[in-house]
Phi, psi and omega in degrees: 000141184282169164229151187223135171257123188246106188265163171066041165287139174291120178312315185294327180291316174307313185289334174291321174298319180293317185291322179293322178293318174304315187295324186268015180042056178219184178260162175291329175301310186288327175286336170291323174298312176303319178299310175302312183302310181299329186284320180300326180293335182284137185259141177288165178300320173302319176299313185297316176302322177295324178295316178299321178296318179302306179303308185298331176284326178299318187289321185290324183287335185275345182287136185270129181294134178072006177261138182289130181258127180268132177293134180304317180302318174301310184292329171294318178300311190300310179302322184292310192277001180282000000 
């Protein structure tokens, strides 16, 4: 596991974090670690768009040339209405 040293934190913010940690019966480090993990899990708009582009490319490559392609939406509706 990696480690990180975060400098120039506001003293008041550290005290609020410690107070919250005591109320939640955990450590300030655990709360900070959770916040970092949550933030790191968020994708930026550019990252989301890149994922969409990748999925579209995979779909394009999976398409059979000259074959009639049925929309996934149509297939789902057909199955639902049965």
